[in-house]
KEKE-533162 format. One record per atom (N, C-alpha, C): z, x, y. Coordinates in steps of 0.1 Angstrom, whole numbers, padded with zeros to 4 digits, always signed. Layout:
<nodes>
ZXY/...
</nodes>
This chain:
<nodes>
-0452+0307+0777/-0464+0303+0784/-0463+0289+0790/-0469+0288+0802/-0469+0275+0808/-0480+0266+0801/-0476+0253+0800/-0486+0244+0794/-0495+0238+0804/-0493+0242+0817/-0501+0237+0828/-0513+0245+0831/-0524+0238+0833/-0537+0245+0836/-0538+0246+0852/-0536+0257+0857/-0536+0259+0872/-0550+0264+0875/-0557+0257+0885/-0570+0260+0889/-0570+0265+0903/-0578+0275+0906/-0581+0280+0919/-0592+0271+0925/-0589+0264+0936/-0599+0255+0941/-0605+0260+0955/-0599+0270+0960/-0604+0276+0973/-0598+0290+0974/-0607+0300+0973/-0602+0313+0976/-0602+0315+0991/-0591+0310+0997/-0590+0310+1012/-0586+0323+1017/-0580+0332+1009/-0575+0345+1014/-0565+0343+1025/-0556+0333+1024/-0547+0330+1034/-0536+0341+1036/-0534+0346+1048/-0523+0355+1050/-0510+0348+1048/-0509+0335+1052/-0497+0328+1050/-0501+0313+1048/-0505+0309+1036/-0509+0296+1033/-0497+0287+1032/-0496+0276+1041/-0484+0268+1042/-0488+0253+1045/-0478+0245+1045/-0479+0231+1050/-0490+0222+1044/-0491+0222+1031/-0501+0213+1025/-0497+0198+1028/-0507+0190+1031/-0504+0176+1035/-0516+0167+1030/-0513+0157+1022/-0524+0149+1017/-0525+0136+1025/-0537+0133+1030/-0540+0121+1037/-0549+0112+1029/-0543+0102+1024/-0550+0094+1013/-0562+0087+1018/-0562+0081+1030/-0574+0074+1034/-0586+0083+1037/-0584+0095+1039/-0594+0105+1040/-0598+0112+1027/-0590+0110+1017/-0591+0117+1004/-0592+0132+1007/-0583+0136+1015/-0584+0150+1020/-0570+0157+1020/-0570+0170+1017/-0558+0178+1017/-0560+0187+1029/-0550+0187+1038/-0549+0197+1049/-0539+0208+1045/-0541+0220+1049/-0531+0231+1048/-0534+0241+1059/-0525+0250+1061/-0526+0260+1072/-0526+0274+1067/-0533+0283+1074/-0531+0297+1073/-0524+0301+1085/-0511+0301+1085/-0502+0302+1096/-0505+0314+1105/-0505+0326+1100/-0507+0337+1109/-0521+0341+1112/-0530+0336+1104/-0544+0337+1108/-0549+0326+1118/-0540+0317+1121/-0542+0307+1131/-0554+0297+1128/-0554+0293+1115/-0565+0285+1110/-0559+0272+1103/-0564+0261+1106/-0561+0249+1099/-0573+0246+1090/-0570+0244+1077/-0580+0241+1067/-0579+0226+1062/-0590+0221+1057/-0590+0208+1051/-0600+0208+1039/-0597+0202+1028/-0605+0201+1016/-0607+0186+1013/-0620+0182+1012/-0623+0168+1008/-0623+0168+0993/-0614+0160+0987/-0612+0161+0972/-0624+0156+0965/-0631+0146+0970/-0642+0141+0963/-0654+0150+0963/-0658+0154+0974/-0671+0162+0975/-0668+0177+0974/-0656+0181+0976/-0653+0195+0977/-0656+0202+0990/-0661+0194+1000/-0664+0200+1013/-0652+0206+1019/-0654+0217+1026/-0643+0224+1033/-0645+0224+1048/-0634+0223+1055/-0634+0223+1069/-0624+0232+1074/-0626+0239+1085/-0616+0248+1091/-0617+0247+1106/-0605+0248+1113/-0604+0248+1127/-0596+0260+1132/-0602+0268+1140/-0595+0279+1146/-0585+0274+1157/-0573+0278+1156/-0562+0273+1165/-0559+0284+1175/-0554+0280+1187/-0551+0290+1197/-0539+0299+1194/-0531+0295+1185/-0519+0303+1181/-0515+0299+1167/-0504+0305+1162/-0499+0301+1149/-0500+0286+1147/-0504+0281+1136/-0504+0267+1132/-0495+0267+1119/-0483+0260+1121/-0473+0261+1110/-0473+0249+1101/-0477+0237+1106/-0477+0225+1098/-0484+0214+1105/-0488+0204+1097/-0496+0193+1102/-0490+0180+1095/-0487+0170+1103/-0481+0158+1098/-0489+0146+1104/-0494+0137+1095/-0501+0126+1099/-0492+0116+1107/-0498+0108+1116/-0491+0098+1124/-0493+0084+1118/-0483+0076+1119/-0484+0062+1114/-0495+0054+1121/-0498+0057+1134/-0508+0050+1141/-0522+0055+1138/-0523+0066+1130/-0536+0071+1127/-0544+0078+1138/-0537+0080+1150/-0544+0086+1161/-0540+0100+1162/-0547+0109+1155/-0544+0123+1155/-0533+0126+1146/-0527+0138+1149/-0517+0144+1140/-0505+0149+1149/-0494+0152+1142/-0484+0160+1148/-0485+0174+1142/-0483+0185+1150/-0484+0198+1145/-0473+0207+1151/-0470+0217+1142/-0461+0227+1147/-0469+0240+1150/-0468+0244+1163/-0475+0257+1167/-0464+0267+1168/-0467+0279+1172/-0458+0290+1173/-0445+0286+1181/-0448+0280+1193/-0437+0278+1202/-0433+0264+1204/-0438+0255+1196/-0433+0241+1198/-0441+0231+1189/-0439+0218+1193/-0445+0207+1186/-0455+0201+1195/-0467+0198+1189/-0478+0192+1197/-0484+0180+1190/-0491+0172+1197/-0500+0162+1192/-0514+0168+1192/-0521+0167+1180/-0534+0173+1178/-0544+0163+1174/-0556+0164+1180/-0567+0156+1176/-0578+0166+1171/-0584+0164+1160/-0594+0173+1154/-0608+0169+1157/-0610+0156+1158/-0624+0151+1160/-0624+0142+1172/-0635+0141+1180/-0647+0149+1178/-0646+0164+1181/-0636+0167+1188/-0633+0182+1190/-0618+0184+1191/-0614+0196+1189/-0600+0200+1189/-0594+0198+1202/-0582+0190+1202/-0575+0188+1215/-0560+0189+1211/-0552+0196+1220/-0538+0198+1217/-0530+0194+1230/-0520+0186+1227/-0511+0182+1238/-0496+0184+1234/-0490+0194+1240/-0476+0198+1237/-0467+0186+1240/-0457+0184+1231/-0447+0174+1233/-0433+0180+1234/-0431+0192+1229/-0418+0198+1229/-0420+0213+1228/-0413+0221+1237/-0413+0236+1236/-0399+0240+1236/-0393+0242+1224/-0378+0245+1224/-0375+0260+1227/-0385+0269+1227/-0383+0283+1229/-0388+0287+1243/-0381+0297+1249/-0386+0302+1262/-0399+0310+1260/-0406+0312+1270/-0419+0319+1269/-0416+0334+1265/-0424+0338+1255/-0422+0352+1250/-0411+0353+1240/-0406+0342+1235/-0395+0343+1226/-0399+0349+1212/-0390+0356+1206/-0393+0361+1192/-0392+0350+1182/-0387+0338+1185/-0386+0327+1176/-0400+0321+1174/-0402+0314+1163/-0414+0306+1160/-0410+0294+1152/-0418+0284+1152/-0416+0273+1143/-0420+0277+1129/-0415+0270+1118/-0419+0274+1105/-0424+0262+1096/-0415+0254+1091/-0419+0244+1082/-0413+0230+1086/-0419+0219+1082/-0415+0206+1087/-0420+0195+1077/-0413+0184+1078/-0417+0172+1071/-0412+0160+1079/-0418+0148+1077/-0414+0136+1082/-0405+0129+1072/-0395+0121+1076/-0387+0113+1067/-0392+0099+1067/-0385+0090+1059/-0390+0077+1057/-0389+0068+1070/-0380+0073+1079/-0379+0066+1092/-0389+0070+1103/-0397+0080+1099/-0408+0084+1108/-0404+0096+1117/-0392+0102+1115/-0388+0113+1123/-0393+0126+1116/-0395+0136+1125/-0399+0149+1119/-0387+0159+1120/-0385+0166+1108/-0375+0176+1107/-0382+0190+1106/-0380+0199+1116/-0388+0211+1117/-0378+0223+1119/-0381+0233+1112/-0373+0245+1112/-0379+0256+1121/-0371+0266+1125/-0376+0277+1132/-0370+0290+1126/-0375+0301+1131/-0370+0314+1125/-0375+0326+1134/-0368+0337+1133/-0373+0349+1140/-0387+0353+1134/-0396+0357+1142/-0410+0359+1137/-0411+0372+1129/-0402+0382+1131/-0404+0394+1124/-0391+0399+1117/-0380+0397+1123/-0367+0402+1117/-0360+0390+1110/-0362+0389+1097/-0357+0378+1090/-0342+0378+1088/-0336+0390+1090/-0322+0392+1088/-0314+0385+1099/-0321+0382+1110/-0314+0375+1121/-0313+0360+1118/-0300+0355+1118/-0298+0341+1115/-0298+0333+1128/-0309+0332+1134/-0310+0325+1147/-0320+0313+1146/-0324+0310+1134/-0332+0298+1132/-0325+0285+1133/-0332+0275+1138/-0326+0262+1140/-0334+0251+1133/-0327+0241+1129/-0334+0229+1124/-0334+0218+1134/-0346+0214+1138/-0348+0204+1148/-0351+0190+1142/-0347+0180+1149/-0351+0166+1146/-0359+0160+1158/-0371+0157+1155/-0379+0150+1166/-0379+0135+1163/-0373+0127+1171/-0372+0113+1169/-0385+0106+1174/-0387+0094+1170/-0400+0087+1173/-0401+0085+1188/-0390+0086+1196/-0391+0085+1211/-0394+0098+1217/-0397+0109+1208/-0401+0122+1212/-0389+0130+1217/-0377+0125+1216/-0365+0133+1219/-0362+0144+1208/-0359+0156+1212/-0357+0167+1203/-0342+0171+1202/-0337+0172+1190/-0323+0175+1188/-0321+0186+1179/-0312+0195+1182/-0309+0206+1172/-0299+0200+1162/-0303+0199+1149/-0295+0192+1139/-0287+0202+1131/-0291+0215+1131/-0283+0225+1124/-0289+0239+1129/-0281+0249+1127/-0285+0262+1132/-0280+0273+1123/-0282+0286+1127/-0278+0298+1120/-0285+0300+1107/-0298+0296+1107/-0307+0299+1095/-0314+0312+1098/-0317+0318+1087/-0326+0330+1087/-0341+0325+1086/-0345+0318+1075/-0358+0313+1073/-0357+0299+1069/-0360+0290+1078/-0359+0275+1075/-0372+0271+1067/-0369+0265+1055/-0380+0261+1047/-0377+0247+1041/-0387+0241+1035/-0386+0227+1031/-0391+0219+1043/-0385+0208+1046/-0375+0201+1038/-0381+0191+1029/-0373+0184+1022/-0378+0173+1013/-0367+0163+1013/-0370+0150+1009/-0360+0139+1009/-0360+0132+0996/-0347+0128+0993/-0346+0120+0981/-0353+0106+0982/-0355+0100+0971/-0363+0087+0972/-0356+0076+0980/-0343+0076+0980/-0336+0066+0988/-0334+0070+1002/-0339+0082+1006/-0338+0087+1019/-0324+0091+1024/-0314+0092+1015/-0300+0095+1018/-0297+0109+1017/-0306+0117+1011/-0304+0132+1010/-0316+0139+1015/-0313+0150+1023/-0323+0159+1027/-0321+0173+1020/-0331+0178+1014/-0330+0191+1008/-0336+0201+1018/-0330+0212+1020/-0334+0222+1030/-0330+0236+1026/-0338+0246+1029/-0337+0259+1023/-0336+0270+1034/-0327+0280+1031/-0328+0292+1038/-0334+0302+1028/-0346+0305+1029/-0353+0314+1020/-0347+0328+1019/-0343+0333+1030/-0338+0347+1031/-0326+0348+1022/-0317+0338+1021/-0305+0338+1013/-0307+0332+0999/-0319+0327+0997/-0322+0322+0984/-0314+0309+0981/-0311+0301+0991/-0303+0290+0989/-0310+0277+0994/-0308+0267+0986/-0313+0253+0989/-0301+0244+0991/-0300+0237+1002/-0289+0229+1005/-0293+0214+1004/-0283+0205+1001/-0284+0191+1002/-0276+0185+1013/-0282+0178+1022/-0275+0172+1033/-0274+0157+1031/-0263+0151+1033/-0263+0136+1034/-0270+0133+1047/-0279+0123+1046/-0287+0119+1058/-0284+0104+1061/-0279+0101+1072/-0276+0087+1076/-0288+0080+1081/-0288+0067+1082/-0299+0060+1086/-0303+0063+1101/-0293+0067+1109/-0296+0070+1123/-0301+0084+1125/-0302+0092+1114/-0307+0105+1115/-0296+0116+1116/-0284+0112+1115/-0272+0121+1115/-0271+0128+1102/-0269+0141+1102/-0267+0149+1090/-0252+0151+1088/-0249+0149+1075/-0235+0153+1071/-0234+0167+1067/-0222+0172+1063/-0220+0186+1059/-0229+0189+1047/-0236+0201+1047/-0244+0204+1036/-0236+0210+1025/-0241+0208+1013/-0235+0214+1001/-0246+0223+0995/-0242+0234+0989/-0251+0243+0982/-0257+0236+0970/-0270+0233+0970/-0276+0226+0959/-0280+0235+0948/-0286+0247+0952/-0290+0257+0942/-0290+0270+0948/-0284+0280+0942/-0286+0294+0946/-0296+0301+0936/-0306+0306+0942/-0317+0313+0934/-0313+0327+0931/-0316+0332+0919/-0312+0346+0916/-0323+0355+0914/-0320+0367+0910/-0330+0377+0907/-0341+0372+0897/-0353+0375+0900/-0364+0371+0891/-0370+0357+0893/-0362+0349+0901/-0367+0336+0903/-0377+0335+0915/-0375+0344+0924/-0382+0343+0937/-0374+0335+0947/-0378+0336+0960/-0371+0328+0970/-0376+0314+0971/-0367+0304+0972/-0372+0290+0974/-0379+0289+0987/-0391+0282+0987/-0399+0281+0999/-0402+0266+1001/-0415+0262+1003/-0418+0248+1005/-0416+0240+0993/-0413+0227+0995/-0409+0218+0984/-0414+0204+0986/-0414+0196+0975/-0418+0182+0976/-0410+0175+0965/-0410+0162+0966/-0402+0153+0956/-0412+0144+0949/-0410+0142+0936/-0419+0134+0929/-0413+0119+0927/-0421+0111+0921/-0417+0097+0920/-0405+0094+0911/-0401+0104+0904/-0389+0103+0896/-0377+0109+0903/-0379+0114+0915/-0368+0119+0923/-0365+0134+0920/-0373+0140+0913/-0372+0155+0910/-0378+0163+0921/-0373+0175+0923/-0377+0184+0934/-0386+0195+0929/-0397+0197+0934/-0406+0208+0931/-0405+0218+0942/-0403+0231+0938/-0401+0242+0948/-0410+0253+0945/-0418+0258+0955/-0426+0270+0954/-0416+0282+0956/-0418+0292+0947/-0409+0303+0947/-0416+0316+0951/-0414+0320+0963/-0420+0332+0969/-0416+0344+0962/-0425+0352+0957/-0422+0364+0950/-0420+0361+0935/-0419+0349+0931/-0417+0345+0917/-0429+0341+0910/-0440+0339+0917/-0453+0335+0910/-0452+0322+0902/-0444+0313+0908/-0442+0300+0901/-0438+0289+0910/-0440+0277+0906/-0435+0265+0912/-0426+0258+0901/-0414+0254+0904/-0405+0248+0894/-0401+0234+0898/-0398+0227+0888/-0393+0213+0889/-0379+0213+0886/-0371+0206+0894/-0356+0205+0892/-0352+0191+0893/-0342+0188+0885/-0336+0174+0886/-0329+0173+0900/-0325+0161+0903/-0318+0158+0915/-0304+0166+0916/-0300+0171+0904/-0287+0178+0903/-0290+0193+0903/-0303+0197+0904/-0306+0211+0905/-0308+0218+0892/-0310+0210+0881/-0313+0216+0868/-0328+0219+0866/-0331+0231+0862/-0345+0235+0859/-0351+0226+0848/-0362+0220+0851/-0369+0211+0841/-0382+0216+0837/-0389+0223+0846/-0403+0226+0842/-0407+0238+0852/-0417+0246+0847/-0421+0258+0854/-0437+0258+0853/-0443+0260+0865/-0457+0262+0866/-0459+0277+0870/-0466+0284+0862/-0469+0298+0865/-0481+0299+0873/-0481+0305+0885/-0492+0305+0895/-0497+0320+0895/-0511+0321+0895/-0516+0335+0895/-0517+0341+0909/-0506+0340+0916/-0504+0346+0929/-0489+0349+0930/-0485+0360+0936/-0471+0364+0936/-0463+0355+0946/-0469+0350+0956/-0462+0343+0967/-0467+0329+0969/-0463+0320+0959/-0465+0306+0962/-0456+0302+0974/-0462+0295+0984/-0455+0292+0996/-0451+0278+0998/-0459+0268+0993/-0456+0254+0994/-0464+0246+0984/-0460+0233+0983/-0467+0225+0974/-0466+0210+0978/-0476+0202+0974/-0475+0188+0977/-0484+0180+0967/-0481+0168+0965/-0489+0159+0956/-0500+0153+0964/-0512+0151+0957/-0523+0145+0962/-0532+0139+0951/-0544+0135+0955/-0553+0128+0946/-0551+0113+0946/-0560+0106+0941/-0560+0091+0942/-0547+0086+0935/-0543+0093+0924/-0531+0088+0917/-0519+0096+0920/-0520+0106+0930/-0509+0114+0934/-0503+0123+0922/-0512+0126+0913/-0508+0134+0901/-0514+0148+0902/-0520+0152+0913/-0524+0166+0915/-0514+0173+0924/-0509+0184+0919/-0500+0192+0927/-0508+0203+0933/-0509+0203+0946/-0516+0214+0954/-0506+0225+0958/-0510+0237+0956/-0501+0249+0958/-0508+0258+0968/-0501+0262+0979/-0506+0272+0988/-0499+0285+0985/-0506+0296+0988/-0501+0309+0985/-0504+0319+0997/-0498+0331+0996/-0498+0340+1008/-0501+0354+1004/-0510+0361+1011/-0512+0375+1010/-0501+0383+1016/-0494+0378+1026/-0484+0385+1032/-0473+0389+1022/-0467+0401+1025/-0456+0406+1017/-0461+0410+1003/-0473+0415+1002/-0478+0420+0989/-0483+0435+0991/-0480+0443+0982/-0485+0457+0982/-0500+0457+0977/-0507+0468+0980/-0521+0468+0974/-0521+0467+0959/-0511+0472+0952/-0510+0471+0938/-0507+0457+0933/-0499+0450+0941/-0497+0436+0938/-0509+0427+0940/-0516+0430+0951/-0529+0423+0953/-0539+0425+0942/-0539+0437+0937/-0548+0440+0926/-0544+0433+0913/-0531+0431+0911/-0526+0424+0900/-0528+0409+0901/-0527+0404+0913/-0530+0390+0916/-0541+0388+0926/-0554+0390+0921/-0565+0390+0930/-0568+0377+0937/-0562+0366+0932/-0564+0353+0938/-0553+0349+0949/-0545+0359+0951/-0534+0357+0961/-0540+0352+0975/-0534+0342+0980/-0539+0336+0993/-0548+0324+0990/-0550+0321+0978/-0559+0309+0974/-0551+0296+0974/-0558+0285+0974/-0553+0272+0972/-0555+0268+0957/-0544+0264+0951/-0545+0260+0937/-0542+0246+0935/-0546+0240+0923/-0543+0227+0920/-0540+0226+0905/-0530+0217+0901/-0527+0215+0887/-0524+0200+0885/-0530+0195+0874/-0528+0181+0871/-0515+0179+0863/-0507+0169+0867/-0494+0166+0861/-0493+0152+0855/-0483+0150+0847/-0481+0137+0841/-0473+0128+0850/-0466+0134+0859/-0457+0127+0869/-0465+0126+0882/-0463+0115+0889/-0469+0114+0903/-0459+0118+0914/-0465+0121+0925/-0457+0123+0937/-0455+0110+0944/-0450+0110+0956/-0449+0099+0965/-0457+0101+0978/-0462+0091+0984/-0470+0093+0996/-0461+0100+1007/-0467+0110+1014/-0460+0117+1024/-0457+0108+1035/-0445+0109+1040/-0441+0101+1052/-0448+0106+1064/-0449+0097+1074/-0457+0100+1086/-0448+0098+1098/-0452+0104+1109/-0445+0103+1121/-0447+0090+1129/-0437+0085+1134/-0439+0073+1143/-0431+0061+1138/-0430+0051+1147/-0423+0039+1143/-0432+0030+1133/
</nodes>
């Protein structure tokens, strides 16, 4: 049995709950329902909920260092987004041709203010045509790696010298050497996930340098050492945890998004809270999420 008390804090019914992001000065958690094209936000103090209907898939949201709006991944590219006083979207990069079967998937900023964003085939996950992009602070977009099925993660070591990144389809998480100029070294297989574990999905790093990974199909989020050793398991009352991030004033609340996608009616009956947003208090803190920009 897990010693952790996991609480459902929003029965969002997300088809694909992804991209949780904590913005400290707002005391607010943002997350997306990717395929329902909704951006959600939860005010941690009051519990007030906010939602914005987006014109297309919304894959992730990353705060900017200048505080002027956000960076967002939409189905076909990367955009700058303002939510207030009204929704405004300004595309910055569109790496796919019109009508492409590819879409953006998951992304994070690194400590240098760059965004690392993956792509994937929208329906045929067996096709290894996904790419990993790097968006530099001058808005130049580079293909950093390719031949991925389902790009997920990424996350970064505390010293910024290692990037963890996942191909969920193959159940593999890789560790890349990351140079100060944003150059990636050759990846090494950091962990191969096996039967019964679920597929590695979204991830985050805590203040001790350990990696927390949501495990799609495994109904759990696990903590691993920097060497890939399993240290702790949080059992989640949803079959498909999709991502996780730390938040709260002390960064000791782990928020977990989940997905109704890829569940049978019987599985949804077994896990009626599937698609909800969950939270669990931990003894270890996270680290503030990096933001885009110089």
